[in-house]
N, C-alpha and C positions, 0 to 999 in steps of 0.2 A: 509588441508581441504579448499575447495572452499568457499569464502565468498562473499556475496552480501549485498547491502544496499538499503533500500527503505523507503517509507513513507506511513503512514496511515492518510490521510487528512479527516477531517469530517466537517459536517455542519448540520444545522437543517432546515428541511422543515416543518414548523409549529412546532409541538412538537416532531416530529420524527427525530431521529438521522440517518444521512446518512453518508456513507463512500465511498471514491473514490477507485474503483478497476479496474483492467485491465484484459483482456483475451488475451492470446497469440494467434497470427495468425498462419495460416497454417492448412492444412487438418489433419495432425497428432495431432493437438491440438483441433480439433473440439469439442470433449467431455471432454477436460481437464478442471480442476477447474480454477477458477479465482485467481487473485493474487493481492498483493499490487504492485504498480509500483516500480520496483527494477532492479538492475543490478550490475555488478562487478565494484569495484573501479579501477581507473587507478593507475599505480604504484605510491606510495607515496601520493595518494589522501586520505584525511580524509573521514571517513565513512559518516558523515553528508553531506559533500560536494557532495559525490557520490550519496547519496540518493536524494538530491535536483536536481542534474543534470539528473539523470535517470527519475525522476518524470516529469521534464520539457520536456525531450526528448520523453517520451512515451505518455504524456497526454496534453502537452501544458500549464499545470498549474504550476505557479511559487510558490513553498511553501514559506511561510513567517516565522512565529514563529514555531519552532520545539523543541521538547524535546525527549529524549531517552526513548524508550519503551522496550529496552533490545533486546535480540536476541533469536532465536530458531533454532534448528537443524532439518533438514529433517531426518526422521527415516530411509529411504532407501538409500539415496545418500550421507548422511553425509555432506550436504551443510549447512553452517551457514548463517542465514539471520539476519541482524541488521535492526531494525525498529525505525523510528522516527515519532512522531505524532504531529499534530497541526491542528488548524482550517484552513479550506480552505479559500482563499481570497474570499471576498463577491461577486466579479464579475467572479469567476471561471467558465469557460465553457470548461470542458474537451472534448478532441477529440483525435482521433487516430493520433498522431503526428509522429509515427514511423511505419515502416513496421513490427516491432516486435509484435505489438498488433493490434487486429481487433476490440476491444471494449474498451472504457474508459468511465466509467459511475459512477455517484453517485447512490448507492443502499441503501435501508433501512437496518439498522443493522441486523434485523431478517433475511432478505434475504441473507445478506453477509455471515452469519454463514453457510448457505446452499451452497453458491457458492464457497467460498474460499477454497484453498488447505488446507486439514486437519491440516498439520503441521504449517500453518500460523494462524489458528483460535485463538491461544493463544494471538495474538496481539489484536484481537477484544475483547477478554475477559479482557485483561489488560486495554484497552481504556475504556471499559464500567465501570470497577472498578474505574478508575481515575475520570471519569466524575461524577459517583455516589458520590464519596468522596468530590468532589468540590461543588456539589449541596446539599449535605446532612448534 
């Protein structure tokens, strides 16, 4: 099974929770859903290290504090995605730092649920639950 690792970085814009998502570049991806920044680990590379590297390579943002949000499997392709989440650095200015993505943006959580690949929506749900538990 193909494995990838990525991050779900978040911040608050006022009281609204925002998450960092990317959109894959290329004409064939024009209507494709958005994703967490992610990619395949190098041989022997720990998943969290790969997630940090891929986020930096795709968005120019350097993740700081991360914790494991678990994994999810794509229903059609049987690809497993490992996700790590954490607060975005205060000065984070995401940009398309790689040819692989044509957009890298913080989006409101509600919009993220509409944009993200359906098999990755579980990460938004898990993050929401964790934040609710911390504040509640």
